[in-house]
C-alpha positions as CSV (number, residue, x, y, z in Angstrom):
1,X,-8.6,16.3,7.1
2,X,-5.4,18.0,7.2
3,X,-3.9,15.8,4.3
4,X,-3.0,16.9,1.1
5,X,-2.4,13.5,0.0
6,X,-6.1,12.7,0.8
7,X,-7.4,15.5,-0.8
8,X,-5.5,15.2,-4.2
9,X,-6.6,11.1,-4.2
10,X,-10.1,12.3,-3.7
11,X,-9.9,15.0,-6.5
12,X,-8.2,12.5,-8.8
13,X,-11.2,10.1,-8.3
14,X,-13.5,13.0,-9.4
15,X,-11.6,14.5,-12.2
16,X,-12.8,12.3,-14.9
17,X,-16.5,13.3,-13.9
18,X,-15.8,16.5,-13.8
19,X,-13.7,16.5,-17.1
20,X,-16.7,14.5,-18.7
21,X,-19.4,17.4,-17.8
22,X,-16.8,20.1,-18.5
23,X,-18.0,22.1,-15.7
24,X,-17.8,25.6,-16.0
25,X,-15.6,27.8,-13.7
26,X,-18.5,28.6,-11.0
27,X,-19.6,24.9,-11.1
28,X,-16.0,24.0,-10.3
29,X,-16.0,26.2,-7.4
30,X,-19.1,24.9,-6.1
31,X,-17.9,21.5,-6.8
32,X,-14.8,22.0,-4.5
33,X,-17.2,23.7,-1.8
34,X,-19.4,20.7,-1.8
35,X,-16.5,18.4,-1.4
36,X,-15.3,20.0,1.6
37,X,-18.5,20.5,3.2
38,X,-19.5,17.0,2.6
39,X,-16.2,15.2,3.7
40,X,-15.6,17.8,6.8
41,X,-19.2,16.9,7.8
42,X,-18.7,13.1,8.3
43,X,-19.6,12.6,11.9
44,X,-18.1,8.5,11.7
45,X,-14.6,7.7,12.2
46,X,-12.7,6.5,8.8
47,X,-11.4,2.9,8.3
48,X,-8.5,3.0,6.3
49,X,-6.1,0.4,4.5
50,X,-2.3,0.0,5.3
51,X,-1.5,1.8,1.8
52,X,-4.0,4.5,2.3
53,X,-2.8,5.0,5.8
54,X,0.4,6.5,4.2
55,X,-1.6,10.0,3.3
56,X,-1.9,10.2,7.5
57,X,0.2,11.1,10.4
58,X,-1.7,9.6,13.3
59,X,-1.3,7.1,16.2
60,X,-1.3,3.9,14.5
61,X,-1.4,1.5,17.4
62,X,-4.4,3.4,18.9
63,X,-6.0,3.6,15.5
64,X,-5.8,-0.3,15.0
65,X,-7.1,-0.9,18.7
66,X,-10.1,1.4,18.5
67,X,-10.7,-0.3,15.2
68,X,-10.5,-3.8,16.7
69,X,-12.4,-2.8,19.7
70,X,-15.2,-1.1,17.5
71,X,-14.9,2.1,19.4
72,X,-14.4,5.8,18.6
73,X,-11.5,7.4,18.9
74,X,-11.5,10.9,20.8
75,X,-12.1,13.7,18.5
76,X,-13.8,11.7,16.2
77,X,-16.7,13.2,14.0
78,X,-17.3,16.5,11.9
79,X,-15.0,19.3,12.0
80,X,-14.8,23.0,11.0
81,X,-14.1,23.0,7.3
82,X,-12.1,26.4,7.6
83,X,-9.4,24.3,9.5
84,X,-9.0,22.0,6.5
85,X,-9.7,24.2,3.6
86,X,-6.0,25.0,2.8
87,X,-5.2,21.1,2.6
88,X,-8.3,20.5,0.4
89,X,-6.8,23.7,-2.1
90,X,-3.4,22.4,-2.3
91,X,-4.7,18.7,-3.2
92,X,-7.1,20.6,-5.7
93,X,-4.1,22.8,-7.1
94,X,-2.3,19.1,-8.0
95,X,-4.9,17.8,-9.8
96,X,-6.6,20.7,-11.5
97,X,-3.7,22.9,-11.9
98,X,-4.8,25.9,-10.2
99,X,-5.6,26.9,-6.6
100,X,-9.5,27.3,-5.9
101,X,-10.6,30.9,-6.9
102,X,-12.5,30.8,-3.8
103,X,-9.8,30.0,-1.4
104,X,-7.3,32.6,-0.4
105,X,-3.8,31.1,-0.9
106,X,-1.2,30.9,1.7
107,X,2.2,32.5,0.6
108,X,4.0,29.9,-1.4
109,X,7.3,29.2,0.9
110,X,9.1,26.4,-0.8
111,X,9.0,22.9,-2.5
112,X,9.5,19.6,-1.3
113,X,12.6,18.0,-1.6
114,X,11.2,14.6,-2.4
115,X,8.5,15.0,-4.4
116,X,8.7,19.0,-5.7
117,X,4.8,19.6,-4.3
118,X,4.4,23.4,-3.6
119,X,4.8,24.1,0.8
120,X,2.8,26.9,1.6
121,X,3.1,29.0,4.5
122,X,1.8,27.5,8.0
123,X,2.0,24.1,6.4
124,X,3.4,21.4,8.3
125,X,7.1,20.7,7.1
126,X,9.7,18.4,8.3
127,X,13.5,18.5,8.0
128,X,15.2,15.0,7.4
129,X,18.9,14.9,8.3
130,X,21.2,13.3,6.2
131,X,21.9,10.2,8.1
132,X,18.1,9.7,8.9
133,X,17.8,10.1,5.0
134,X,20.5,7.6,4.4
135,X,18.3,4.9,6.7
136,X,15.4,5.5,5.1
137,X,16.6,5.0,1.6
138,X,18.6,2.1,2.7
139,X,15.4,0.4,3.9
140,X,13.2,1.3,1.2
141,X,11.2,3.8,2.5
142,X,11.8,6.5,0.3
143,X,10.5,5.8,-3.4
144,X,13.5,7.4,-5.5
145,X,16.5,9.7,-4.9
146,X,15.6,13.5,-3.6
147,X,14.8,15.8,-6.3
148,X,17.6,18.3,-5.0
149,X,20.9,18.3,-3.0
150,X,20.8,18.4,0.7
151,X,20.5,21.5,2.0
152,X,23.4,22.7,4.6
153,X,21.4,25.6,5.9
154,X,18.4,23.5,6.9
155,X,20.7,20.6,8.1
156,X,18.9,18.3,5.7
157,X,16.2,17.9,3.1
158,X,12.7,19.6,3.4
159,X,9.6,17.6,3.1
160,X,6.0,18.3,2.6
161,X,3.8,16.9,5.1
162,X,2.4,14.4,2.9
163,X,6.1,12.6,2.2
164,X,6.6,12.8,6.1
165,X,3.1,10.8,6.8
166,X,4.6,8.6,4.1
167,X,8.0,7.7,5.8
168,X,6.2,7.8,9.2
169,X,3.9,4.9,8.2
170,X,6.4,2.8,6.5
171,X,8.7,3.3,9.6
172,X,6.2,2.1,11.4
173,X,4.8,-0.6,9.6
174,X,8.5,-2.2,9.3
175,X,9.1,-1.7,13.1
176,X,5.8,-3.6,13.9
177,X,6.4,-6.2,11.3
178,X,10.2,-7.0,11.6
179,X,11.2,-9.8,9.2
């Protein structure tokens, strides 16, 4: 639920329907709220494929073990929508081009050095030092060059939660599937 990438993908899948029906602003806000409530209210654990796992930061070994054993991981079940509304709103903004009017936005603080996504106050961000970025790039974990130069004042590149989740997943996959 704390993945802007997940919310972006979910809203991208819904956008053609929203566009086809030409929902008015009030209906759009209701749609956003319904999506948030229904997704947060899911009680069953999610099963996700390797590709989609790049949207999330989680203990992959534990997740795989629970899936194989058909057990529920601790903390599985519905969540309070207020804890994930900002991630959903950020995903909505990326798809619909504006922040949902029924959500008070956090302060815009920066943008990701890998994907240019807006990063808001209180959002998880990560700094990748120059040597680690070199390793990630040489191993093919980064899809392209950073969109801005190294930030000497930060000691590397500042990346959003989505890009960090992708790097973590690819690194984990490579370390567990050596060639």
